N, C-alpha and C positions, 0 to 999 in steps of 0.2 A: 146745400145749395152752393156754398163757396167751393166745395170739393168738385162739383160738376163744372163750374166756370174754369177752375184751374186745369182740369183735364182737357177742356175744349181749347184753352189758350195753348197748352203744351202741344196739342194736336195741330193747331194752326201753325205754331212755330216750327214743328217738324215738317209740315207740308211746305212752308215757305223755304226752309233750308233745303229740302229735297228739290224744290223748283230752281233755286239758285245754282245748286250743283248740276242739275240737268242742263241749265243754260250754259254753264261753263264748259260742258262736254259736247255741246252741239257743234256741228260743222256748218260752215258757211262758204258760199262760193265768192271768191275774191274777184273783183272786176278791176279794170284799168280805166283811167280817165286820161285822155291825151288831148292837148291843144298846142297850137304853135303858130309861128309867123316868121317870115323872112325879113320883114321890115322894109323891103324895097319894092315889092310888087312884081319883081322879075322872076321869082321862084315861087311855084305853087306848092304850098304846104297843106296837106289834108290829113285829118285823122283817118284811120283805117275804115271806120264805118262810112265816112263821107266818100272815100275813094273806092269803096267796093272791095271785092276779093283781091288780095294781093298775093303774098307767098302762101299763107296758110288759110285764107278765106274767113277767118274769124279772129276775135281778140284772144289773147292768152287767158287761160283759166286754171284755177286750182281750187281744191277744197281744203280750207283751213280748219284743222281740228286742234283744239287747245291742248298744248303739251305734247304734241306728236310731231317729230321731225318728218318732213315730207318733201316731195319733188313737185314741180309744176305738172299739172295733169295734162295740159295740152299747150303747145307753143302757139303764138299768135302774133297778128299784125298790130303795129302801133300807128305808123305814119307812112304816107306816100310823099316823097319829095320829088317834084318834077322840075329839074334844072335844065331842060332841053333848050331853053332860050338864053342860057348863060354859058358863054364859051370858056370863061376862066374857072379855075378851081373854086369850090365852095367849102366853107367850114360849117359843119353840122355839129351842134352841141345839144345833147339831150340832158335835161335836168329833172331830178326827182324833186317835186315842189312841196311834198308833205312829209318830210322825214320825222318831224316832231310827232305827228299822229301815228306814223308807222312804228316808231320806237316803243310806243305804248302798246301796240298790238303784236309786235314780233320781237323775239329774242335775237334772231338774225334773219336776214332776207338777202339772198344773192340771186340776181337776175342776169342771165347771160344774154347779151345783145347780139342780134344778127343784122348785118347790113347787106342788102341784096340789090343787084342791078338788073334792070329789065333789058332783055335783048331778044333777038329773033327766036332763040330756043326757050324763052321763058325767063324766070328769075334765077340768077346765079350769084354766088358769093361775090360781093363787090371788092374792088381793090382800091388802094389809096390813090391819090392824084398822081403820085410818082410811080404808079403801076406796081408797087410793093403790096404783098398781102397785108390785110388789116390784122392787128393783134387781137387775140381773144379778149373780149372786154366784158366786165361785169359791172352792174350798178348795185351798190349795197347801201346799207344804212350809214356806213362810214364814208363812202365816196359816192355821193348822190349825183354825180354828173360824169359824162363821157363826151369826148369830142373827136371828130374825124375830119380830115381834109380829103375831099373827094373830087374827081374830075367833073367839070361842068359839062353841059350838053347831054346829060343822062337822066334817067328816072331811077329813083332809089326807094326801097322799102326798108323801114326800120322795124325790127321784130324783137320779141322776147323768144329766144330759142329753147331755153332751159332755165332751171333755177332750183333753189332749195330754200327752205324756211322753217322756222319753229314759231308757231303762234303761241302767245301767252294765254294762260288759263282765263284771266278775267276780262280779256278784251278781244276775243277772236272773231266777234261778229260785227256787222255794221260797216258803215262807210270808212271808219278808221283803218279797216283791213285792206283798203284799195289804194295801191300806189297811183299817184297822179303825176303826170309828166308834162313838161313843156319843152318844145324843140325850137331852137333858133337856128336860122340859116343865114350865113353872111357870104354874099357873092364876092 
């Protein structure tokens, strides 16, 4: 009788171990959470879902597979900033607000930002307030913020255009795998 219980316990232990290993190898879709405010009420700040289709028409997405270096599956929209009522330049700062959670989920995370300006021909690459091209900018686990000085009187979209990452084996699933952003706009 004891031999039968031992064999069952060993079988349950093997099944549990196999289940844990399978969970570590599963893929998950990472999503983005974005929220923001300009603090003055003069600039409209909306997350991409609130604003509707912007540059890409959907939020960025990727499939995080534990232990596998990968690229963003699809670029996507984060924010609409409508500064048409503000004639002066605006400072836009994008902050990654959950780096502590992300460090447990990713060995590295590099997200290339895009800043686009709305015009008669649709969305085009934005330029700085001094009409110079914007530098290529990445948000990473080490530099969780980026800022830009843009001309007033315009509508802008902030996007994730590209990126790469390496998900950790033990924590590639769930809410921890989702970057959360906050944008502040100062007229």
